[in-house]
C-alpha positions in Angstrom: -23.7 -25.2 3.1 -21.0 -23.2 1.6 -22.1 -20.5 -0.7 -20.4 -21.1 -4.3 -20.0 -18.2 -6.5 -20.3 -18.3 -10.2 -17.9 -16.4 -12.3 -19.8 -14.7 -15.2 -18.0 -13.4 -18.4 -19.1 -9.6 -18.5 -19.5 -8.1 -22.1 -18.5 -4.5 -23.1 -21.6 -2.8 -24.1 -21.5 -1.2 -27.4 -22.6 2.7 -27.4 -26.4 1.7 -28.6 -26.5 -0.7 -25.9 -25.2 1.9 -23.2 -28.0 4.0 -24.1 -30.5 1.3 -23.6 -31.7 0.0 -19.7 -29.7 -3.1 -18.8 -30.6 -6.3 -18.0 -30.9 -5.4 -14.4 -32.3 -1.8 -13.5 -32.0 -1.9 -10.0 -30.3 -3.5 -7.1 -30.3 -2.7 -3.3 -29.9 -4.5 -0.1 -30.7 -4.4 3.6 -28.2 -3.3 5.3 -27.4 -0.9 2.3 -25.2 -1.6 -0.4 -22.0 0.6 -0.8 -21.7 2.0 -3.2 -25.4 3.0 -4.0 -25.9 0.7 -7.3 -24.6 2.2 -10.5 -25.0 -0.3 -13.6 -21.3 0.6 -14.5 -20.1 -0.6 -11.0 -19.8 -4.2 -10.5 -18.6 -4.9 -6.9 -20.4 -3.8 -3.5 -20.1 -4.4 -0.1 -22.8 -4.7 2.8 -21.8 -4.7 6.7 -24.0 -7.6 7.0 -25.5 -8.5 10.2 -26.3 -11.8 12.1 -29.3 -11.9 10.4 -27.8 -11.7 7.1 -28.5 -9.8 3.8 -31.7 -9.0 2.3 -31.0 -8.6 -1.4 -33.7 -6.7 -3.8 -33.4 -6.5 -7.6 -35.5 -5.9 -10.7 -34.8 -7.1 -14.2 -36.0 -5.7 -17.5 -37.9 -9.1 -18.3 -38.6 -12.3 -16.3 -36.4 -15.1 -16.2 -33.5 -12.8 -17.2 -31.7 -12.8 -13.7 -29.6 -15.4 -12.0 -28.6 -15.5 -8.3 -25.4 -17.6 -7.5 -26.4 -19.4 -10.6 -29.6 -20.2 -10.1 -32.6 -19.0 -12.5 -35.1 -16.3 -11.1 -38.2 -16.9 -12.8 -39.9 -13.5 -12.0 -38.5 -9.9 -13.0 -38.2 -9.0 -9.4 -36.0 -10.7 -6.6 -36.5 -9.9 -2.9 -34.7 -12.6 -1.0 -33.0 -12.9 2.7 -29.7 -14.7 2.4 -27.7 -16.2 5.1 -24.7 -14.6 4.7 -21.7 -13.4 7.1 -18.4 -12.0 6.1 -16.7 -12.8 3.9 -19.6 -14.5 1.9 -20.8 -12.8 -1.2 -23.6 -13.3 -3.5 -23.6 -12.7 -7.3 -26.4 -11.3 -9.5 -26.1 -11.9 -13.2 -28.4 -10.6 -16.1 -28.6 -11.4 -19.7 -30.1 -9.1 -22.3 -29.8 -9.4 -26.2 -26.8 -11.1 -25.9 -25.0 -8.9 -23.2 -24.2 -10.5 -20.0 -23.7 -8.2 -16.7 -22.7 -9.6 -13.2 -23.0 -7.8 -9.7 -21.1 -9.0 -7.0 -21.8 -8.2 -3.4 -19.9 -9.3 -0.5 -20.5 -9.1 3.3 -18.0 -6.6 4.9 -16.5 -7.6 8.4 -18.1 -5.4 11.4 -14.9 -4.0 12.3 -13.6 -3.2 9.0 -12.3 0.5 9.3 -15.0 2.9 7.8 -14.1 5.4 5.0 -15.7 7.9 2.7 -15.0 8.2 -1.0 -14.7 11.5 -3.0 -13.7 12.8 -6.1 -14.7 13.2 -10.1 -12.8 11.8 -12.8 -11.6 8.6 -14.4 -8.9 6.9 -12.5 -5.6 5.5 -14.3 -5.1 2.6 -11.4 -6.9 -0.3 -11.7 -6.7 -1.0 -8.1 -5.3 0.3 -4.8 -3.5 -1.9 -2.3 -3.1 -0.4 1.2 -3.6 -1.2 4.9 -5.8 1.5 6.5 -4.5 0.8 10.2 -4.9 2.7 13.6 -2.3 4.9 14.3 -1.3 3.4 17.4 -1.0 -0.8 16.2 -3.8 -3.1 17.2 -3.8 -6.9 17.5 -5.0 -6.9 13.7 -5.4 -5.1 10.5 -7.2 -5.3 7.2 -4.8 -5.7 4.2 -7.1 -4.5 1.3 -7.4 -4.1 -2.4 -9.8 -1.3 -3.3 -11.2 -0.9 -6.9 -11.5 2.3 -8.7 -14.9 3.1 -7.0 -13.3 3.1 -3.7 -14.8 -0.7 -3.1 -12.8 -3.2 -1.0 -13.1 -6.0 -3.2 -10.0 -8.1 -1.6 -9.2 -7.9 2.2 -7.6 -10.2 4.7 -7.6 -9.6 8.3 -4.2 -10.2 9.9 -3.2 -11.4 13.7 -1.2 -8.8 14.1 -0.9 -4.9 13.3 0.3 -5.3 9.1 2.1 -2.9 7.5 3.8 -2.3 3.7 1.3 -4.3 1.9 3.6 -5.4 -1.5 2.1 -6.9 -4.7 4.6 -9.5 -5.7 5.0 -11.5 -8.9 2.1 -14.5 -9.3 -0.5 -12.6 -7.6 1.5 -12.9 -4.2 0.6 -10.5 -1.4 3.5 -9.7 1.3 3.3 -7.5 4.7 5.3 -7.1 7.7 4.1 -6.6 11.0 5.2 -3.5 13.7 4.7 -2.7 17.1 4.6 0.9 18.4 8.0 1.6 17.2 9.6 3.8 14.3 12.2 1.1 13.7 12.6 -2.8 14.6 14.4 -3.6 17.3 14.2 -7.2 16.3 13.7 -8.9 12.9 9.9 -8.5 11.4 9.5 -11.0 8.5 7.7 -10.2 5.4 4.7 -12.7 5.4 3.8 -13.9 1.7 0.1 -15.1 1.0 -1.7 -16.2 -1.8 -5.1 -14.5 -2.6 -7.2 -17.3 -1.0 -5.3 -16.4 2.1 -2.7 -19.4 2.2 0.4 -18.4 3.7 3.4 -19.9 1.2 6.4 -18.3 2.6 8.3 -15.7 4.7 11.0 -13.1 3.3 13.5 -11.9 6.1 16.8 -10.0 5.9 20.0 -12.4 6.7 22.5 -10.4 8.2 20.5 -7.5 9.6 17.4 -6.6 12.0 15.2 -6.8 9.1 12.1 -4.2 9.3 8.9 -3.3 7.6 10.2 -0.4 5.5 10.9 -1.9 2.2 10.5 -4.6 0.1 10.9 -4.0 -3.4 10.7 -6.9 -6.3 13.8 -6.4 -9.0 13.4 -7.1 -12.6 15.4 -10.2 -12.3 13.3 -11.7 -9.6 15.4 -10.9 -6.7 14.0 -8.5 -3.9 15.4 -5.6 -2.1 14.8 -5.4 1.8 15.9 -3.2 4.2 17.1 -3.3 7.9 19.4 -2.0 10.3 22.5 -3.3 12.0 23.8 -2.3 15.8 27.2 -1.0 16.3 28.4 -0.3 20.2 30.6 2.2 21.6 29.9 5.0 19.6 30.8 8.5 20.9 27.9 11.2 20.5 29.0 13.7 23.1 29.8 16.4 20.1 26.1 16.2 19.4 24.8 16.1 22.9 24.5 12.3 23.4 26.1 9.5 25.5 29.6 8.9 25.3 29.3 5.0 24.6 26.2 4.8 22.6 24.7 2.1 21.0 23.8 3.2 17.3 21.7 1.7 14.5 23.4 1.8 11.1 21.2 1.5 7.8 21.6 -1.7 5.7 20.0 -2.9 2.6 20.2 -6.2 1.1 19.3 -7.9 -2.1 17.9 -11.4 -1.9 17.1 -14.1 -4.3 14.1 -16.2 -4.4 15.8 -18.5 -2.2 16.7 -16.0 0.4 20.4 -16.0 -0.6 22.1 -12.5 -0.2 23.7 -11.6 -3.3 24.5 -7.9 -2.5 24.6 -5.6 0.3 25.4 -2.4 1.9 25.9 -0.7 5.4 25.7 3.0 5.9 28.6 2.9 8.2 31.7 4.5 6.6 29.4 6.3 3.7 26.7 8.5 5.6 28.7 10.6 8.3 27.0 11.5 11.4 26.9 15.0 10.6 24.5 14.1 7.7 21.9 13.7 10.5 22.5 16.5 12.5 19.0 18.2 11.5 17.5 15.1 12.9 20.0 14.5 15.9 17.6 16.1 18.6 15.0 13.8 17.5 17.1 10.8 17.4 18.7 11.4 20.9 15.2 11.9 22.6 13.7 8.7 20.6 16.1 5.8 21.3 15.0 2.4 20.2 14.9 -0.3 23.1 16.6 -3.4 22.0 15.8 -6.9 23.2 18.6 -6.7 25.9 17.5 -3.5 27.3 19.9 -1.0 25.8 18.6 2.0 23.9 20.0 2.5 20.3 20.0 5.5 18.4 18.8 5.3 14.7 21.1 7.4 12.9 19.9 7.6 9.0 16.4 5.4 9.2 16.4 4.1 5.6 12.8 3.9 4.4 12.8 3.0 0.9 15.0 1.6 -2.1 14.9 1.2 -5.6 17.4 0.2 -8.6 18.8 2.5 -11.0 20.8 0.7 -13.6 23.9 -0.1 -11.8 23.2 1.8 -8.6 20.8 1.2 -6.0 19.0 4.4 -4.6 18.1 4.6 -1.0 16.2 7.3 1.2 17.5 8.1 4.3 14.9 9.9 6.6 17.2 11.2 9.1 19.6 12.6 6.6 16.8 14.4 4.6 18.6 12.9 1.6 18.5 10.2 -1.2 21.7 8.5 -2.0 22.8 6.6 -5.4 25.0 3.6 -4.1 27.3 1.8 -6.5 26.4 -2.0 -6.5 29.8 -2.7 -7.8 31.8 -0.9 -5.1 29.3 0.3 -2.6 30.4 4.1 -2.8 28.0 6.8 -2.8 27.7 8.2 -6.6 25.8 10.9 -5.7 23.6 12.5 -3.1 20.5 14.5 -3.5 19.2 16.8 -0.5 20.6 17.5 3.2 23.9 18.4 4.2 26.3 19.3 1.4 28.9 16.8 0.6 31.4 16.2 -2.2 28.8 13.8 -3.6 25.8 16.2 -3.4 24.3 17.1 -6.5 23.0 21.1 -7.0 19.5 22.1 -7.5 18.9 23.8 -10.9 16.4 26.1 -9.3 17.2 28.8 -6.7 16.0 26.6 -3.8 19.0 25.3 -1.6 19.3 21.6 -2.0 19.7 21.5 1.7 15.9 22.0 1.8 14.5 19.8 -1.1 13.5 17.2 1.3 12.5 16.8 5.0 11.8 13.5 6.4 11.0 11.9 2.9 9.8 8.4 2.2 9.2 6.2 -0.8 12.0 6.8 -3.5 11.3 5.3 -6.7 13.1 5.4 -9.9 10.8 5.6 -13.2 11.5 4.0 -16.7 12.6 7.4 -17.9 15.2 7.6 -15.1 13.4 10.4 -13.1 12.9 10.1 -9.3 9.8 10.1 -7.4 9.3 10.6 -3.7 6.8 11.5 -0.8 8.4 14.6 0.6 7.0 14.7 4.4 8.2 18.0 5.3 8.2 16.6 8.7 10.0 19.6 10.6 8.3 22.4 8.6 5.2 24.3 8.7 4.5 23.0 5.2 2.2 20.4 3.8 3.6 17.2 2.3 4.4 16.8 -1.3 4.8 14.6 -4.1 8.1 15.4 -5.9 9.4 14.1 -9.5 12.9 15.1 -10.1 15.1 14.8 -13.3 18.9 14.2 -12.4 21.7 15.3 -14.6 24.7 13.6 -13.8 26.8 15.1 -16.6 25.8 18.7 -14.9 25.9 17.3 -11.3 22.5 18.7 -11.0 18.9 18.1 -10.5 15.5 19.8 -11.3 12.2 19.3 -9.9 9.9 18.7 -12.9 6.8 18.1 -10.9 5.3 19.0 -7.5 2.0 18.3 -6.1 1.2 19.6 -2.4 -1.7 18.3 0.0 -4.8 20.1 -0.4 -6.2 21.1 2.1 -3.0 21.2 3.7 -1.9 18.7 6.5 0.7 17.4 8.4 2.8 14.4 7.6 5.2 13.5 10.6 5.6 9.7 9.1 5.1 7.3 6.6 3.8 8.1 3.1 3.9 7.2 -0.4 3.9 9.0 -4.1 3.4 6.9 -7.0 3.4 8.5 -10.5 1.6 6.0 -12.9 2.4 5.6 -16.6 -0.7 7.9 -17.7 0.6 11.1 -15.7 -1.6 10.6 -12.5 -0.4 10.1 -9.1 -1.3 7.9 -6.4 -0.5 9.3 -3.0 -0.8 8.3 0.8 -0.2 11.3 2.8 1.8 9.9 5.6 0.4 10.2 8.8 -2.9 11.1 7.9 -6.1 9.2 6.8 -6.2 10.3 3.1 -5.2 8.3 0.1 -5.9 9.7 -3.4 -5.5 9.7 -7.0 -4.8 12.9 -8.7 -4.0 14.3 -11.8 -0.8 16.0 -12.6 -2.1 19.4 -11.8 -3.4 18.1 -8.2 -6.9 17.4 -9.2 -8.6 14.9 -6.8 -9.7 12.0 -9.3 -10.6 9.6 -6.4 -10.0 9.5 -2.5 -10.4 7.6 0.4 -10.7 9.0 3.4 -10.7 7.1 6.4 -11.8 8.3 9.8 -9.6 10.3 12.1 -7.0 8.0 14.0 -6.3 6.2 11.1 -3.5 6.3 8.3 -1.7 3.9 5.6 2.0 3.5 5.5 1.7 3.3 1.5 -0.8 3.1 -1.0 0.4 0.8 -4.0 -1.3 1.5 -7.4 -2.0 -1.2 -9.6 -2.5 -1.0 -13.3 -4.2 -3.1 -15.9 -2.8 -6.6 -16.2 -1.2 -7.0 -12.8 -4.4 -8.4 -11.3 -7.9 -9.3 -12.3 -11.2 -9.1 -10.6 -11.9 -12.6 -11.3 -8.8 -13.5 -9.3 -9.7 -11.3 -6.3 -13.3 -12.6 -6.3 -11.8 -16.1 -6.4 -9.6 -15.8 -3.7 -12.5 -14.1 -1.5 -14.5 -16.9 -2.3 -12.2 -19.7 -1.1 -11.8 -18.1 2.1 -15.7 -17.9 2.4 -15.6 -21.8 1.8 -13.1 -22.3 4.3 -14.9 -20.1 7.0 -18.0 -22.3 6.4 -16.2 -25.4 6.8 -14.4 -24.2 9.9 -17.8 -23.4 11.5 -19.6 -26.3 10.4 -16.7 -28.3 11.9 -16.7 -26.6 15.1 -20.9 -26.9 15.1 -21.5 -30.7 14.5 -25.1 -31.4 13.4 -27.1 -32.6 16.9 -28.0 -36.2 16.6 
């Protein structure tokens, strides 16, 4: 029979109630709960075996507990449950008018292993990410972790998923990737409800649409990035072929129906010389196209955001961020990389050319400041999260926040750095297994550390009001019911 989980309202306890024992004083399982029981933590996972799950609990008084809605007459519970991923069980307790609910869910056996560290109060409610192997495998887990590092929602994909993005109306989209840094053919984003149902796809229209960016805009449109092929380009001056195929960076703004309302191509706006720092790498790492030709990824656009009348774009292979006029397509200003007439100066003594090295995840905050994950790829320095104030009247920029990865690590690719409204940062340190929420001083509040060989393209913080725990659990429950129905249909009863 399908397992039906009951939603129970959880009331906030008063200060006096917090000093008293709760309705449920202990909870454990075999296999073990993660994390260990704490009355302030509502969600737990267990790597359930084929034999199911053994749940043990103790209440302050008889008859105050319910398991999946059914009253437990005793004050103790010791029960073996037939559960398998993604089944769950909900244990509720009531005492002096206060209700608590603890949710235990079976985690798939192949879900990546991770450790949780930190000491503090996170400002994010949830963290959306995909802990994936460095070398893509046939599947991955799109996951939403809570502020205790517990996966409350996940979905196993049929391909190596990347760049999970939260869309309006509790939709989650992600793209897929092969073993390539830029797609040689379009990779659509798949849009899913929390119950796992696929409800649409998003793909660029006049470009090779890739996985690097899907940015919801305030008007409901979406920014998406990709590339466009260009043949017969002479790269001899840089040590390349005389008749080369290259890939220019392309950005498109799509409506909800997929109509292109704005587009931009780096051709004619970003000179080949602006990528000279990366050209040795570009020339030795061509992209194999479907027709067998090798194409050279000149700019490698990897993130985009809106800033009033401009679109801000990060070009990894130029070590620079560009602001592009929506009206004219011209570059309004450039930050980092080689100097051009559009370049902004740095208020500090540091040369502007050294500001970025292989940066990702540019974002514009409500106060107009700019954030980015600076990989420092071709340096001996660790990656860093940057916040930058741009002063267009003076044509200069100033770094006002800088947090480096501690302990130091390398970040050759990927990465994100998101500043929360309360001032904390959520970072995925690129080609490393670590995702963390940090204070402005860099102190670790929460860290998810996946085993060696895994990384996360991005970690997206979800703040209060964007997603509810009830919606996430309901989505998992719906998928558990479907899994039960599918298994029942595949194994009809013997007559």
